[in-house]
C-alpha positions in Angstrom: -86.7 60.0 38.5 -84.3 60.7 40.6 -80.5 60.2 38.8 -79.9 57.7 40.7 -82.2 55.3 39.2 -81.5 55.3 35.9 -79.4 52.7 34.3 -76.7 53.5 32.2 -76.3 52.0 29.0 -72.4 50.0 28.0 -70.8 50.8 25.1 -71.1 48.7 22.1 -67.7 46.6 21.7 -65.9 47.7 19.7 -65.1 45.1 16.8 -61.9 44.0 15.4 -60.5 45.0 12.2 -58.7 43.0 9.9 -56.4 43.4 7.5 -56.5 44.9 4.0 -56.4 43.5 0.4 -53.6 45.7 -0.2 -51.7 45.3 3.2 -51.4 41.9 3.1 -49.9 42.5 -0.6 -47.7 44.9 1.4 -46.2 42.0 4.3 -46.2 39.9 1.3 -43.7 42.1 -1.3 -41.7 42.9 2.4 -41.4 39.1 2.9 -40.2 38.4 -1.2 -38.4 41.3 -0.8 -35.9 39.7 2.5 -35.9 36.6 1.1 -34.2 37.3 -2.2 -32.0 40.2 0.0 -31.1 36.9 2.6 -30.9 33.9 0.1 -28.1 34.7 -1.8 -26.3 35.4 1.6 -27.6 31.6 3.2 -26.2 30.0 -0.1 -22.7 31.5 0.3 -22.8 30.3 3.5 -24.0 27.4 2.6 -21.4 26.8 0.2 -18.5 28.4 2.0 -19.4 25.7 5.3 -19.2 22.9 2.2 -15.4 24.6 1.1 -14.4 24.6 5.1 -15.3 20.8 5.2 -13.8 19.6 1.8 -10.7 21.6 3.3 -10.4 19.9 6.3 -11.4 16.5 4.2 -8.6 17.6 2.3 -6.0 18.2 5.1 -6.9 14.8 7.2 -5.4 13.2 4.1 -2.6 14.7 3.6 -2.0 14.4 7.6 -2.1 10.7 6.5 0.0 10.9 4.2 2.7 12.2 6.1 2.6 9.0 8.0 2.1 7.0 5.6 5.7 8.7 4.3 7.4 8.4 7.8 6.5 5.0 8.0 8.2 4.5 4.2 11.6 6.1 3.6 9.9 9.8 3.2 7.5 8.6 -0.1 4.0 9.0 -0.2 1.7 6.4 -1.5 1.7 4.4 -4.4 0.4 0.8 -5.7 2.6 -1.5 -8.1 4.8 1.6 -10.7 5.7 0.0 -13.9 7.8 2.9 -14.7 8.9 1.9 -17.9 5.1 2.3 -19.1 4.0 3.4 -22.5 2.2 4.9 -24.9 -0.7 1.9 -25.4 -4.2 2.6 -27.0 -5.0 -1.2 -25.5 -8.5 -1.0 -23.6 -6.1 -1.7 -19.7 -4.1 1.3 -20.3 -4.4 4.7 -20.6 -1.1 6.7 -21.2 0.1 3.8 -19.0 -1.9 5.2 -15.8 -4.8 3.0 -14.8 -7.6 4.2 -12.3 -10.4 1.8 -10.4 -9.1 -1.3 -11.5 -9.5 -4.8 -9.1 -11.3 -3.2 -6.2 -12.0 -6.6 -4.7 -8.9 -7.7 -4.9 -7.4 -8.6 -1.9 -4.0 -7.1 -1.8 -2.5 -4.3 -3.8 1.1 -5.6 -4.6 1.2 -9.3 -4.9 -0.2 -12.2 -7.7 0.4 -9.5 -11.2 -2.7 -8.5 -12.8 -4.0 -10.6 -15.9 -5.6 -8.3 -18.8 -8.9 -9.5 -17.8 -8.7 -7.7 -14.3 -6.4 -4.3 -15.3 -9.9 -3.2 -16.4 -12.2 -0.7 -14.1 -14.7 -2.7 -15.1 -15.7 -6.7 -14.0 -14.3 -9.8 -14.4 -12.5 -9.0 -11.2 -11.4 -11.3 -8.8 -10.0 -11.6 -4.8 -6.2 -12.9 -6.2 -5.0 -10.7 -8.5 -3.7 -7.2 -7.2 -5.1 -4.0 -9.4 -3.5 -3.3 -12.5 0.0 -1.2 -12.8 0.5 2.2 -12.4 -3.2 2.4 -11.0 -3.4 6.1 -9.7 -6.6 5.4 -7.3 -5.4 2.1 -5.5 -2.3 4.5 -4.6 -4.7 6.6 -2.5 -6.8 4.1 -1.6 -3.8 2.6 0.6 -4.7 4.8 3.2 -8.3 3.5 4.0 -6.6 0.2 3.5 -3.9 0.9 5.8 -4.8 3.5 8.4 -8.9 2.9 8.4 -9.8 6.6 7.0 -13.5 7.1 6.4 -14.5 6.9 3.0 -16.8 10.0 3.3 -13.4 11.5 3.4 -13.0 11.1 -0.1 -15.7 12.5 -1.0 -16.3 16.4 -1.5 -19.2 17.7 0.4 -20.1 20.4 -2.1 -20.9 17.1 -4.4 -24.0 15.5 -4.5 -25.6 12.7 -6.0 -24.0 11.1 -7.8 -20.9 10.7 -5.6 -21.1 8.7 -2.1 -19.0 7.3 0.1 -17.6 3.9 -0.9 -20.0 1.2 0.3 -17.2 -1.8 0.0 -20.2 -3.7 -2.0 -18.8 -7.2 -3.1 -20.2 -6.4 -6.6 -20.8 -9.8 -7.0 -17.2 -10.9 -7.2 -16.7 -14.3 -5.2 -15.4 -13.9 -2.1 -14.8 -10.3 -2.0 -15.1 -8.8 1.2 -16.3 -5.3 2.5 -13.7 -5.2 4.8 -11.2 -2.0 3.4 -8.5 -4.0 4.8 -9.2 -7.0 2.5 -10.1 -4.3 -0.5 -7.3 -2.3 -2.6 -9.5 0.1 -4.7 -12.3 2.3 -4.6 -16.0 0.5 -5.8 -16.5 2.9 -8.1 -15.5 6.6 -9.7 -18.1 7.8 -8.0 -16.3 6.9 -4.1 -13.9 9.7 -4.9 -14.1 13.3 -5.2 -10.7 14.5 -5.4 -7.5 13.9 -7.4 -4.2 13.2 -6.6 -0.5 14.3 -8.7 1.3 11.7 -10.2 2.5 9.2 -8.2 3.7 7.3 -11.3 6.2 9.7 -13.2 7.8 8.6 -16.3 11.4 7.1 -16.6 13.2 10.7 -16.9 11.6 12.1 -13.6 13.5 11.3 -11.0 16.7 12.1 -12.5 14.9 15.9 -13.2 14.1 16.0 -9.4 10.4 14.9 -9.8 10.0 14.1 -5.8 6.8 11.9 -5.1 6.9 12.2 -0.8 8.7 14.3 1.7 11.4 15.8 -0.5 8.6 17.7 -2.4 9.1 21.4 -2.3 6.1 23.1 0.7 4.4 24.2 -2.5 4.4 21.2 -5.2 0.3 20.1 -4.6 -0.4 16.7 -4.6 -3.8 16.6 -4.1 -6.9 19.0 -5.0 -10.6 18.7 -5.4 -11.7 16.4 -9.2 -9.9 17.5 -11.8 -12.9 18.1 -14.3 -11.3 17.5 -17.8 -12.0 18.3 -20.5 -15.0 16.5 -21.8 -17.9 18.6 -20.5 -19.5 21.7 -22.1 -18.2 23.7 -18.9 -14.6 22.6 -18.6 -11.4 22.5 -20.5 -8.7 22.4 -18.4 -6.1 22.9 -21.1 -5.4 26.0 -23.6 -6.9 24.9 -26.4 -8.6 20.6 -26.4 -7.7 18.8 -29.3 -9.5 16.1 -29.0 -13.0 18.3 -28.0 -12.6 21.7 -29.0 -12.6 23.5 -26.3 -10.4 26.9 -24.4 -8.9 26.8 -21.3 -6.7 29.2 -19.5 -3.1 29.8 -20.5 -1.7 31.8 -17.8 -2.4 32.9 -14.6 -3.6 36.9 -15.8 -6.3 35.0 -18.0 -9.9 37.1 -17.2 -11.6 35.4 -14.3 -14.7 34.0 -16.8 -11.5 31.9 -18.6 -10.4 30.9 -15.4 -13.4 29.3 -14.2 -13.5 26.4 -17.4 -10.4 25.0 -15.6 -11.9 25.0 -12.2 -13.2 21.7 -10.6 -16.6 21.1 -10.9 -16.7 19.9 -7.1 -17.6 23.6 -6.3 -19.8 24.7 -9.1 -16.6 26.0 -11.2 -15.7 28.8 -8.4 -12.7 27.4 -7.1 -10.8 24.5 -5.9 -9.4 23.6 -2.4 -5.6 22.4 -3.0 -3.1 19.8 -0.5 0.4 20.7 -0.6 3.6 18.7 0.2 4.0 20.0 3.6 0.5 19.2 4.6 -1.3 22.4 4.4 -4.4 23.4 2.2 -5.0 26.2 0.8 -8.5 27.2 -1.7 -7.3 28.5 -5.0 -9.9 30.4 -7.5 -7.9 29.1 -10.1 -6.2 25.9 -11.3 -3.1 27.6 -10.8 -2.2 26.8 -7.4 1.2 24.7 -8.5 4.5 25.7 -7.5 5.6 28.8 -9.7 1.4 28.9 -10.5 1.7 25.9 -12.0 -1.5 25.1 -13.6 -2.1 21.4 -10.8 -4.6 19.9 -13.5 -2.5 20.2 -16.5 1.3 19.0 -17.7 3.3 20.9 -20.0 3.9 19.7 -23.0 6.9 21.7 -23.8 5.5 24.1 -26.0 3.3 27.1 -25.8 4.9 28.2 -23.0 5.0 31.7 -21.9 8.2 32.3 -20.0 10.0 30.9 -16.9 6.7 32.7 -14.3 5.1 30.7 -16.3 6.5 27.7 -17.1 3.9 25.2 -16.9 0.4 26.7 -17.6 0.7 25.1 -20.9 0.1 21.0 -22.1 -2.0 18.7 -21.5 -4.1 15.9 -19.2 -1.4 13.4 -19.4 1.4 12.1 -21.7 1.4 11.1 -24.8 3.6 10.3 -27.6 6.1 12.0 -28.6 6.6 13.9 -25.5 6.7 11.3 -22.9 8.4 12.8 -20.4 8.3 15.5 -17.8 10.0 18.8 -18.3 9.8 20.8 -15.2 10.6 19.1 -11.5 7.7 20.0 -9.8 4.6 19.8 -12.0 1.7 19.0 -11.1 -0.5 16.0 -12.8 -4.0 15.6 -10.9 -5.9 12.3 -11.8 -7.8 11.4 -12.7 -10.1 13.4 -14.5 -13.5 13.7 -14.3 -13.7 14.1 -17.9 -12.6 10.4 -18.4 -13.7 8.5 -15.3 -17.5 9.1 -15.2 -18.0 9.7 -19.3 -15.9 7.3 -21.2 -17.2 3.8 -21.8 -15.3 1.9 -19.1 -15.3 4.5 -16.7 -10.9 4.2 -15.7 -8.3 6.3 -16.8 -8.9 4.2 -20.1 
C-alpha cells in the first residue's frame, strides 16, 4: 500500500491538569498573608479619613462661631448665663452647670425655667427656656440660628449609639421638629463634641478669661468629646477621687498614660481641637491647649508642675472651696462623656 493511502491517527487531546491540594493551600496562604499585611493599612486609612472628616466638622462649627461673634460684639454663643452660680447637690445643677435641659423650649432666653424643666430628662415643655448655664444649649444656638446640619455635631469616628439629632417631638405637647423652634439637643447621643466653658465663675473676667474673639489664638474652645473619668479606659485628671483612676499630670508622661486622657471618639488615639482663631489641629494628647493646658480639666490650684505646665492637674469642673479660675486660658471642655452617658439623668448633674 502506498504511503499516501495511509491515514494518520490524530493525537489524543491532552487533558487539563487541575491544581493539587498543596498548590491550593499555598495560594490560600499567600492571600491570607496579603490580607494580614493590607488590613491594618486599610483600617488606618479608614481611621485617617474619619479623623479628617471630624476636623472638617469642627472647622465648620468654628466658622459659625466666628460669624456669631461678629454679630454679637465679639462673643461666642452662650445661653442664659447666671454668673453667681454656686456648688449644689440638688438634682438640677452640678457645679452650677447643666446640659441637655428642656430641648423642646421654643426660646433660649425668655420665660425662666422652673425646677422640673432644668433637668435633662422629662418633664419638659415648650414655654420655659433651658436651665441656667446650660453648656449644650449654647452650642445648639448654632443649629437654631444658622441651620447648621445636625450631622456636624456627631464625630464620624463614633458609631452607635451616637447619631445626628432628628428633632423628635419627644412626646411633648406642642413641640416642634423645626430646630429654629427648639433650644437644645434631644439627647446626649446627638452631641459628640465638648466646648470650653461658656459660663465662667465670678472671678474669670477680672482674671482675663475671654469667651470670644478676644481670646488668645491658642485658646482651645472645642474638641472631641471629653471622656471623663467613669470609664475603665479613661481618666482625664491626675488622680480620680471619685473612681480611683489615674491619668497624666504633664505632657512628658508616657504615651500609655497620655492615652487614658484622650477622647473616646477616635479609639483613644487623640483628638481634634478647635481654637479661638478658627483653626483646628490633631493632638495625640489632651495637653493641647494654650501653653500645653490639659483641655479636659481645670487647674485646682494644687499639684501644678511649674510655670510651663501650670494647668496640667486639676478636676473636671469647679468644686467646693475652689470655685474660681486660676489661669485665664484654662480650657475646660464640657460635657464629659462619663457624666452625660452613664449617670442617671444623663446631663451634667
